[in-house]
N, C-alpha and C positions, 0 to 999 in steps of 0.2 A: 297133306301137302298139295296133292293134285287139286283138291277142292279149293284151296287158297289161291292157287295159280289160276284156276278157272274163273274165280270171282274177280281176280285182278284183270284178266283178259276181258271179261264182260263189262267191267267198269270202264276200261279203256275204250271199248266199242261204243258204249253209251255216251261217254264224254266226247268222242270224236263225232258221233252223229249229232249231238246237241250243238257242237261248235260249228258244224257245217250246215246246220239247218237254215233254210231259206228265211230271210227276213222279209217282213211285209211292212212297208212304210204307209202311214195314213197321211193322205195329202188333201189339200183343198183345191178348188178350181184354178186359182192363179198358178199354182205349181204345175198342175196338169197342163195348162195352156203353154207353159214354158216347155214341157216335155213334148208337146204336139207341134211345136214350131221351131225345133232345132234346125239350124241351117249349116250343116257340115256335110262331109262326104259319106255319111252312113245312111242306109235305107232303114227306116223304122216300120215295124209291123206292130200295130197297137190293137189289142183285142179287149173289148169290154165284155165282161162275163160276170157270173155270180154262182155261188155254190149250189143254189136252189134251181138253177136253169139247166134242165136236162140237155138241150142241144149244145149249150155252152160247154158243159162237162164232157160231152161226147167229142167235141172238136179240140179240146185242150191238148191231147196228145199230138195233134197235127202241128200245133204251134211249138210244142217242145221238140218235135222232130225237125222243124224248120230251124229252130235255135241251134240244134246240134249239127245239122247238115251244113249250115252256113256260118258256123262259129269262126272260121278262119277268114271270112269275108266281112266286109263292113255292112253287116245286117244285124239289127238288134230287135229282139222281141220284147215288148212290154205288155204285161197282162194287168188290166185295170179292173179290180174287183168292184162290183156294184153292191156288195153286201153292206148292211148297216155297220157302222164303226163299232157299235156295241157288240157285234158278233165276231170281232177280230180274234179274240183269244179262244172263244168257244167253238167257232166254226171255220173261219178263214185260215188261221195258222194251222190247225190240225189237218184241214183239207190240203193245204199246200205241202205239208210234210208227208201226208199219206200218198199223195200223187207224185211226190219227189220232184216238184216243179223246179227247174233250173233257171228259167227265164226270170227277169226282174218282175216282181209283183208289187203293185201298189193298191191301196184301197182308197177310193175316192169318197171323202167324207163330206158329201153335199146332200141335203135332205129334200130340196125342192127341184126335181129334174126340169121343170118348166123354166127355171131361171138360168139353167146352164147348158142344156142339150144343144140349143142353137149355136152356142159359142164353140162347141166341139165341131159340129157340122150342121149347117142349116137344113140339109136334106134328111137328117136322122130323125125318125119318129120317136126314138127312145127305146125301141124294142132291142132286145139282146138275143143272140150274140150280134155284136156290131164290131166291124174291123176297119181300121184305117191303115193304109199303107202309104208312106210318103217318103220322098227324097227331095229335099230343098223345096221348090215350088210345085213339083209334080205330086198330085194326091189322087187317091182312089178310095172310095168308101163302099162298104158292103154290109147290108143288113140281112145276113143270111148265115146259115151253118155251112162251113166248108168241109169238103173231103180233102184228103192230103193232096191229091192231084190238082184240085181246083186252087187250093191255097198256094201251092208251088207255082202253078201257071201264072197266078196273079203277081207273085213276087218276081218271077222271071221277066215280067214286063218292065221292071224297074232296074234290073241288073244291066251293067254295061255290056 
């Protein structure tokens, strides 16, 4: 009887975990451009990263901490994966689940970076990690790896 009860509890935990697992939407440039040009009262912190980029992976917890710390304020973190769309099920989703990412994650499905990087930011060389913080018309971009203190300091320049 205890064994049956244990199996029921385990099944419940697994179903709950699967139901709450982070979704990763695959998007194209036009949808990303809409996400990068929202004009409302929210401050957006957008980080471009990839599962194979060590500096990106190292700083992801800082973005997650930002997402948690400012959850009750109008601050939103968006993580844009630069992995290939073909790697979504094999690498990106397992990575997002392993790291228990709570921020919104999208995968940009564009193959020719030279055709779209300037449309995200003309100053961006294409190197990652790359971060864009914006609020309405105010924007700041960073082609660097952040520490928690550096990221928080940059966000605070946007807070009222």
